[in-house]
N, C-alpha and C positions, 0 to 999 in steps of 0.2 A: 744569280745576282742581277738585279734590275740595272740597266744602263742607260744613260740619256746622252743624246747627240749633243756634241759641243756647238753652242752657237756663237757667232762672232760679234755678238753685242757687247757694248762696253757696260760694265755694271756698275750702278749707283752705290757703290759701297766705299769704304775707307778704312784707314788705320787709326788704331785706338790705344791711348795709354802712353806713359812715357816710363824712362828707366831710372833706377836709383843706384843700387850697389854694383860694384864691379869686382869680380874675382880674377886673380892673377892666372889662374888654371885656364888654358883654352878649351872650348867646347869639345866634345867628343866628335870624332871623325864622321862624316856622313856615311852611314851604313843603315838607312831606314828601310824597314820591312814594308814593302807597298803591297799590302794584302789584297787590294783590289784587283791587281793582276793575276793573284792566284784565283783559286776557286772558292767557293762560298765556304767549304769546309774550314779555311784558314781562319775565317772570322769566328766560326763556331769553335774551333780549336782554341782560339784565345779566349772566348767566353768561358769555355770549360776550365781552363787554367784559373781563371779569376772566381769561378764558382767553388773550385777546390780550396782556395784560399779563405773563403768565406765561411764555409761549413753549410751544412744542410738547411737550417733553420732561418737563416738570415736572408731576407730578399735583397736581390742584386738590383740596386737603383741606378738608373741612367740618367744623367743631366745632360740634354741635348741643347747646344746653344747655336743658334742659326745666325746667317748673315744679315747684315744690314747697315753697314757703315757707322755714322754717328749714332745710330739708334743702339748701337752695341752697348752703349753705357746702361742700357737698361738692364743687362745681364747681371750687373752688379748689385742692383736694386732686387732682383730675383734671389740672388745668393744671400743677401743680407737677411731677407724675410725667412729663407730656409734654415739659416743659422739660428734665428731666434727661436725657431720651433725644433731645433735640435735634428735637423734632417740633412744628413750628409750623403751625398752619391757615393756609390762604389766604382763608377767609371764616368768618364765625361768624354762626350762627343761634341767637336766644334768645328765650324766651318767659317772662312774669312773672319769678320770681327769676332765671332764667337770663339774662334780658335785661340785669339790673344788672351780674351779674358779666361778661357778655359786653361790656357797655359799657366797663367798667373795663380789661378785657384787650385789648380793642381799641384802646385810647387808649394803649396802650404799657405799662402796669403789668404787673409780673411777678407771679408767685405769692406771693413774700416780701412784696412791698409791699401786696397784696389782704389777706393774712394779718394784717398790721399794721392795716390799716384795719378789718377785721372785729373784730379783738380790742378796738376802741375804740367799737364802736358803743353808742349811747344811743337810747332811744326818741324823745328830743327832735330827734335829727337827720333823720328820716325821717317823723315823724307830726305832724300839725298839726290838732288837733280843730276841727271846724266845725260849725255848726248848720244842717243840710240835711236835707230828706226823702229825699235820695238816698244819703246815707251819713254816717258819724262823722268820717271824716278827709277832708283835701283834699290832692289828689295833687301839688299845686304844690311841696310841699317835697321830694317825690322828685324831681321835675324839677330843682330848685335843686341838690339834692345831686349828682346825676349830672353836671350842668353844670359845677359846681366840679371834680369830680374828672377830667373830660375836659379841663379848661382851655377851656371854652365852645367847644369845637370841634363842628361839625356832624357828622352821620353820615358824609357823604362825605369829611370831612377827617380821619378817624380812620386810625391805622396799618394796621388790618386791617378790610376790608370787613365791615360789620355789618348784619344784617337783623333786624329787631325785629318780632315778632309780637304783635297785639292782636285784640280782637273788636270789630267795629262793632255798637254796642248796638241800633240801630234794625233792622237787617236780620239780625243774627246771624251775619254772614259773617266770614271771616278777612281781616285787613288785614296788610299786610307794608311796614315803612317802611324805606326804606334812603337817605334824603335829608332834610335839615334839621336842626332842633333835637334834638339826641340826647336831653337831659333829658325834654323832652315826649313823644318817641317811647316811652322806657322807662316814663314815669308812665302812659301809657295801657296799656302791657302789663301793669302790676302793679296795676291799679285793680280790686281785688276788689270784685264787686257787693255792694251793701249795706253794705259797710264803707267804701270809698272813694267819693268823688263821682266819677261817670264823668269822664275827661278830655276836654276839648273841644279838637279841632283842625279847623280849617276849617269851623266850623259843624256838626261832627258829633261825636257822643260815642262813646267808646271805653272797654271794660273789659278785665278780664284776658284775656291770650291764651291762658291754659289752658284756657279754656271750649270753644274749638274745636281747638286743637292744643297739647295739654301737652307733646309732644316733636316740635317741628316738623321731622322728617325730610323731609317732602314738599316743603318749600321748598328744602332744600338739593339734592334730586334734580332739582327743576325748574331749578335754577340750573347743573345739569350737573357737580356735584362728582364726581370720580373716585373718592374715598374719603370715606365718611360715618361719622364717629365721633359717636355719638348718647349723651348722658348722661341716663339715666332715673332721677330722683329721686323719682318718685311714691310715695306711701305705698301699700303691698301690703296688700289686703283681709284677707289672713290675719293680719295683724298688728294689726289694729284692734279693740279691746273693743267688744262690741255689747250690753252689759249695762244701758245707759242711753240716754236720748232722743239726747243729743249723740253719743254713740258711733254710734248708728244713722245719724244724719244724716251723719257723717264716713264712715260705710261707704258710704252712697248715693254721695257724691261719689267715693269711691276707685273704685267699681266702674266709675262713669261715665267717669272719667278713664283709668283702665288699659284700658277698652274702646276708647276713641279712640286712645290711644297704641299699641296692638297693631297696628292696621292700618298706622300709619307705620313702626313698628320694623321691619316685615319688610324694608323698604328699606335699613335701615342696613347698612354693612359690620361695623361693630363695635358692640356695645351694651354701655355701661359702667353697671352698676346697683349703686351702694353699698349696702351692707347696713346699713340704718338701720332699726330696729324700733320703737324707743320714740318716741313723740310728745314733741317737745323745744320749748321756747320760745325764741323768735327772740332773745330778749336774755339768754338763758343763755350765759355764757362757756363753761362744760364742754361744751355742746351744740355750740357753734361748733367746738371742737377736736375734738370726737369725730367730727363730720361731715366735717372736713377730712381727718382720718385715714381715714375710711371711703372718701371719695373716691380717696386715694392708693392703698389696698389694692385697691379694686376695678380701677383703671387698671393696676396692676402685674400683676394676674391676666390682663388682656387684652392685655398687652404683646407677646407672641409673635404673636397674631393680628393686632396693629396693624402689626407689623414686616412680616408676610406680606403683608398687604393693600396696603401701600405699595410693596413690592418688585414685587408683580403688576402694580400700576398703571403703575409705571416701565417694566417690561418691555413691557406692552401698548402704550404711548405710543411706545417706542422703535421697535417693530416697525411701527407704523402710519406713522411717519416715514421710515422706510428704503425706498428706492427699489427697485423690482423691476427687476433688470437680465437682460434676456433675450439668450441667445446664440444665434447662428446654427447650424444642424445641419451 
């Protein structure tokens, strides 16, 4: 399994969306399977279990939702177009902002419902100021928000299997969560270093998954997906002003993340890259709508390629399941 060394840079990502309903039942205890700390066969084993549920002739489609802060609203636009064409993934892999949208989608919410949630986002919904040497915000409010949205269901109880990527702080290695408390897994994935206090799970600390895997295609590949649709919402270096210190800092992060993403995106069947040039504030209603539309447009642009990949995968599976009949001379 490919590993990436943890960098101490603060990532220019943020938290997305707000909560609606609340269940009286508390979320499941933290007992998340961190399959990245095991070996590659653990991911393959999970993929085989998914394959058995699908059947032999149905392609396993993975939707990979990458990190990118406020640009994460574009994921909703991507999902809306996929819904329009009747395309539903059999598994979702999400990191940082992508893990939040992924959790809502995996819980059964459609694009229209997520759009409504996004339009009502307030800072107080996901941010809780704290006095700590490790960060300004506590990630527990993110966990509570996500658990409300998924009706306190654990990862293994969601409608679509969800794999959440985070970074183990002490070792700098990738962690993939697919079992246990959904909200806490997502809070680990979005915990931006120096901004959020690291999320603590089973006596270990976790930070933003975008540090090691900004577009986690490698996880989907290891799970054995037949078709991988990756959504890359990273800021592109050519669109970042570098006339001041903050701009230079952002550019360093952009270069680092795009470099990491380039290795994984090579293994995606389709890469959807919404055209988002301006740096927008996560709580700006205008930016939410613009980013959602950007996701829609980018997905429509790739739709023919998506259809072709799905049909090719179906034909390949059909050929593999067709018995070879030999005739005597």
